[in-house]
Residue, then its C-alpha position, 0 to 999 in steps of 0.5 A: m529540496e524537501k524531496k531530497i531531505l525526506i529521502d535522506l532522513l528516511r535513509y538515516a532512520l533505516t540505516q542509522k548512517p547520519t546525513v548532512l542537511p542543508k542549513n536552511f530548509d523549510e520545516e513546514r514544507l518538510y512536515k507536509l511532505s512527510r505527512k503526505h507519505d505518512v512517515q512523519s514519525m520517522v522524519s521526526v526521529s531522524l531530525q532529532n537524532s541529527g540535533y534539530s529541535v523539531c516543531e510541535k507538529f512533529k512532536r505531536t506525531d511522535v506521541f500519536s505514533f506511539y499511542k496508535t502502535e500500542q492501541q494496535r498491539f492491544e487490539l491484535n492481542a484481543f481479537s487473536k485471543v478470541l479467534n484462537e480460542n474458537k480455533i479459527p485460523f488467521i494469518l497476519l499481513k503487512g504492517s503487523v509483521i514488518s513493523k518489528y523489523y524497523p528500528q522502532d515499531y512505531m516508525r512503521i505505524s499502519r492505518d489498520i490491522d490486516v489479517l487473512v482468513y477463510e471466507h467461510h469463517i467471516a460470518e462467525i468471526f463477525s458474530l464472535l467479535k461483535e459479542k466478545l469485543s463490541y466490534t462494529p461491522k462496516m460496509d465494504s465495497n470491494d471483493h477481497h475483504r470485510s472490516m470491523t471497527t473497534p470501540l476506539g475507532l481502529r479498523i480491522e480488515f479481514h481479507y479472504s483473498l490476496s488480490d489474485d486467487k490464481a497466483l496466491p490461492v488462500a488454501n495454499v497460503f495457509d498450507n505454507a504459512l510460518t509460525v512467528d512469535g506464536n502467530l501465522v505469517l506468510d511464507d517468504v515467497s507469498f509475503f514478497t509476492y503479495h507486497i508487490i501485487h498490493m503495491a502495483g494496485h495502488f501504483k496503477s491507481g495514482g501512487c503508492g507512497v514511499r512506505p512500500i519502497m522502505d518495506l522492500w528495503v527492510m525485507r531485503h536487509k532486515m528480514n533477509l527475504n530471498f526475492d522470488f519473481k516466478i509468480l510475478e512473471s506469470l502476472n507480468l509484474d516482474k519488471f515492476a518489482k525489479a524497478v521498485i527494488k532498484l529504487s529502494s537501493v537508489w534511495f536507501g542503499d545497502e544496510n550501510g546506506n551506500v546508495q546506487e545511482h539513478d537511471e531514467l526509470t528510477r528518476c521517473l518513478e521517484e517523481f511519480i511516487i513522491s508527487g502522488g503521496s500515500f494514496g496517489n492523486v487524480e493527476n497521477a491516476v490519469t497519467i498512468s491509466r491514459g498512456s497512449k490513449s486519446s482523451t475520449k478513449h481513456i474516459f470510455n475505458r474508465f467507465f467501462l472496465p474490462f472483464r478481468v477487472m469487473n469480475k473482481k469487483y462483481p464475483i458473480l460475473k465469473k459464473v455468469p459473464v453475460l451479465l457484464p453490460v448490466f454491471w457496467f451500468v450498475r457501477l456507473f450508477k453507483s459512481l454517479f451518486r457516490g463518486r461524482k466529485r472524483i468523476i468530475s475531477e478526473i474528467n477535468t484533469n483528463k482534458n487539461i493534462s500536459n503532454s509531459m505527464i502523458n509521456m510519463g504515463e506512456y513511458l512507465c507503462n511501457e517500461l514496467d509492462l503494466k496492464i491498466 
């Protein structure tokens, strides 16, 4: 019941079309589900607009969302001023751009602020922001961004890659960028393409949550983006994109809230996404990565990732691919010391996962043409 109520309330928040809720529902369970997907503020607003007196947890969420939105606005203005004064170009990404298209910007709070910069500017950016704003550099174990933390604990991620440099070369992205409200933002095609690439990455790791689906609805009905699938076709992500776009129409409908009907694929997507929450979970990760593989082969493939994945984690492999076996063991060594609990949990889940979940993973991978 809470799943349907959650979607109905989010649709109300987006379209302003009122919804009728069941008389008796468990507000505590609804709060936990909305928190799992980081949409408490939207659910709280819709509940209150529907005439419900919300619990203290929802009320605290309203205050926190408003505070964090103002904090992010302050920090965005602060570091933008420093970068602009030093003629360092940057492009705003994700929530910093799309939040203003929601009924209230605090409804779409972000966990951090994401910007795109040239990699050769990273050292200068860190030096300036450490000196001017007392930002603290953080260690990041990834291949596409470096981050800093503000004195109040807000995280700023400086991306120097949009996940696939062949599909979205940084130089081309800067050349095609648009100026909106005095800031550079991605052009429509890059914005949509990056959103799908980023979303698919989380999906394949166990789930992406409901917020990217809401963002797709906002892109179509508020930003009026013309979705272009050409780049996504080259990445084999066009089927995934079309499926999640349809799910956004099933959940939230058109600008008036008139919804489409479910089909087998959207129902399966709904179950997978709702159960996984914003960051996914181990069961979903095993479900989607195992597919038709045996338990033993799945574990082997998880430890010894293919070259196309490893060269993103360890860029030196692009120049010296013969080092692949060395970095397999580097990754294994790091995992055993830093992610032991996750490894044990995944092995146990892999052993005990139900046939129905395995079938779901195989079905999704086949229908969406996902390469895991």
